[in-house]
C-alpha positions as CSV (number, residue, x, y, z in Angstrom):
1,M,95.2,123.3,128.5
2,M,92.7,120.8,128.7
3,E,91.0,119.2,125.8
4,Y,87.4,118.0,126.0
5,N,86.3,114.6,123.8
6,R,83.3,114.6,121.9
7,P,81.0,113.0,124.0
8,D,79.7,110.8,121.4
9,S,82.8,109.1,121.0
10,L,82.2,105.1,121.4
11,T,85.9,105.1,123.7
12,L,86.6,107.0,126.6
13,F,90.1,107.8,125.7
14,E,92.4,106.3,122.3
15,M,94.7,103.8,123.2
16,P,97.6,103.6,123.9
17,L,97.2,106.2,126.6
18,P,100.0,108.9,126.8
19,P,101.6,110.1,130.3
20,K,99.0,112.4,130.6
21,R,95.9,113.4,133.3
22,F,92.4,112.0,131.8
23,L,88.9,112.8,133.6
24,A,85.9,110.8,132.7
25,I,82.7,112.3,134.1
26,G,79.3,110.5,134.0
27,A,76.6,108.5,136.1
28,H,78.0,105.9,138.7
29,A,81.3,107.6,138.0
30,L,81.5,105.1,134.7
31,S,81.9,102.3,136.7
32,E,81.2,99.8,133.6
33,R,83.5,101.9,131.2
34,M,86.1,102.2,133.8
35,L,86.2,98.4,134.2
36,Q,86.4,98.1,130.7
37,L,89.3,100.2,130.7
38,I,91.0,98.3,133.3
39,S,90.5,94.9,131.8
40,A,92.1,96.5,128.5
41,L,95.2,97.5,130.2
42,A,95.6,94.6,132.1
43,L,96.0,92.3,129.3
44,R,98.5,94.8,128.0
45,Q,100.2,95.5,131.2
46,H,100.1,96.0,135.0
47,V,98.2,98.6,136.3
48,T,97.2,100.5,139.7
49,V,94.1,100.8,140.6
50,L,93.1,103.2,143.3
51,D,89.1,102.6,144.2
52,C,88.2,105.7,146.0
53,G,84.2,105.2,145.8
54,N,83.9,101.4,146.2
55,R,83.4,101.2,142.6
56,S,85.7,98.0,141.5
57,N,84.0,94.8,140.5
58,M,87.0,92.5,140.1
59,Y,84.5,89.6,139.2
60,A,83.2,91.6,136.2
61,V,86.9,92.8,134.8
62,A,87.7,88.4,135.3
63,K,84.5,88.1,132.9
64,L,85.8,91.0,130.3
65,I,89.2,89.6,130.0
66,R,88.3,85.7,129.9
67,P,87.2,85.9,126.3
68,Y,91.0,87.4,125.4
69,T,93.4,85.4,127.3
70,P,93.6,81.4,128.0
71,D,95.4,82.9,131.4
72,P,93.1,85.0,133.2
73,V,94.7,84.6,136.6
74,S,97.8,85.9,135.2
75,V,96.0,88.7,133.3
76,M,94.2,89.4,136.9
77,N,97.3,89.6,138.5
78,N,98.2,92.7,136.3
79,I,96.2,94.6,138.6
80,R,97.2,95.9,141.8
81,L,94.1,97.3,143.7
82,S,93.6,99.7,146.7
83,R,90.6,100.7,148.3
84,A,90.1,104.2,150.5
85,F,86.9,104.7,152.5
86,T,87.8,108.5,153.6
87,C,89.4,111.4,152.0
88,Y,92.1,111.1,154.1
89,Q,92.7,107.4,152.9
90,V,92.9,108.7,149.1
91,L,95.4,111.2,150.0
92,A,97.3,108.5,151.9
93,M,96.9,106.2,148.9
94,I,98.2,108.5,146.5
95,Q,101.2,109.4,148.5
96,A,102.1,105.8,149.1
97,T,101.7,105.2,145.0
98,A,104.0,108.4,144.5
99,K,106.5,107.4,146.6
100,Y,108.1,104.9,144.2
101,P,108.7,105.5,140.3
102,L,105.7,104.0,138.5
103,N,105.9,102.5,135.5
104,E,102.1,101.7,134.5
105,P,99.0,103.5,134.4
106,L,97.4,104.6,137.4
107,V,93.2,104.5,137.2
108,L,91.6,106.3,139.9
109,L,87.6,105.5,140.4
110,D,85.0,107.8,141.7
111,L,88.0,109.8,143.0
112,L,85.5,112.8,144.5
113,A,83.6,110.3,146.4
114,T,85.0,110.5,149.6
115,F,85.5,114.2,149.5
116,L,81.6,114.9,149.5
117,D,81.8,113.5,152.9
118,E,79.4,116.3,154.9
119,D,81.6,115.1,158.2
120,V,84.9,117.0,156.3
121,E,85.1,120.5,156.5
122,L,84.9,121.9,152.7
123,K,88.1,123.6,153.5
124,D,89.7,120.2,154.5
125,S,88.3,118.6,151.2
126,Q,89.6,121.1,149.1
127,R,93.1,121.0,150.8
128,L,93.3,117.2,150.9
129,L,92.1,117.3,146.9
130,T,94.7,119.9,146.2
131,H,97.6,118.1,147.7
132,S,96.0,114.8,145.9
133,L,95.7,116.6,142.7
134,N,99.4,118.0,142.6
135,L,100.5,114.5,143.1
136,L,98.9,113.5,140.1
137,T,100.2,115.9,138.4
138,Q,103.7,114.7,139.0
139,L,102.9,110.9,138.4
140,S,101.2,112.0,135.1
141,H,104.9,113.0,133.6
142,Q,105.8,109.6,134.4
143,V,102.7,107.5,133.3
144,P,98.7,108.0,132.4
145,V,96.3,108.6,135.2
146,V,93.1,108.1,134.5
147,I,90.4,109.4,136.7
148,S,86.8,108.9,137.1
149,T,84.1,110.8,139.1
150,R,80.2,111.4,138.9
151,Q,78.5,115.0,138.8
152,I,78.2,116.0,142.2
153,P,74.7,115.6,143.4
154,V,72.3,118.1,144.5
155,I,72.6,117.0,147.8
156,A,76.2,118.1,148.0
157,E,76.0,120.9,145.5
158,N,77.9,123.3,147.9
159,R,81.1,121.1,146.9
160,I,80.9,121.5,143.1
161,V,83.8,123.7,143.7
162,L,85.9,120.1,144.2
163,L,84.4,119.1,140.4
164,E,85.6,122.3,139.2
165,Q,89.1,122.1,140.8
166,L,89.4,118.4,139.2
167,K,88.6,119.9,136.3
168,A,91.1,122.3,135.9
169,S,93.9,120.2,136.8
170,V,93.3,117.6,134.0
171,D,94.9,117.6,130.3
172,I,92.0,115.7,128.5
173,C,88.1,115.7,130.2
174,W,85.4,113.2,128.8
175,E,81.7,113.8,130.0
176,E,79.0,111.7,129.6
177,P,75.9,113.4,127.9
178,L,73.4,114.0,130.3
179,P,70.1,111.8,129.5
180,L,67.0,113.2,127.6
181,P,64.2,113.5,129.5
182,T,61.3,110.7,128.5
183,S,58.2,111.8,126.9
184,Q,56.6,111.3,130.4
185,E,58.8,113.8,132.2
186,L,57.9,116.1,129.2
187,Q,54.3,115.9,129.3
188,L,52.7,118.7,131.4
189,A,50.3,117.7,134.0
190,L,46.2,118.1,133.3
191,F,45.4,118.9,136.8
């Protein structure tokens, strides 16, 4: 059963994270907030980060942790980072992670980014995502699995099914509220 967090909460998820599947949806896959989460986790323990959309900025993480530790290098060493550039690589990363027992939180940044590739047939993207989500479900019995993604862009609207599939697979979902239109966008043109 999926639980939705209020979009006006100050933090995405309460710490410490229990072994569940968490999903955060927002602009830019909530990059800044996810980096804050990675920083908070790394200050406490090891964390595995799978960057599926080239969203990780470890310099920003280093700046975030610096005020909280006299030894930022050892905290940065708590972060295991892997990057994928295709949906096939995403599945391979998740398979490699699932091979061994995991004792630390798993964070996936912008999971759906590579699944939107128009060079990959939709049915293949769905198949790869299904396999990935099944592995993440298994991992979530041991450790927290935190996933971020962005809304499906209009140009890829035929792949909205992937976001729905992802939402249906998680325990807790947090969605960033859509920005309100500016006054210029609300004002009708006179001519």
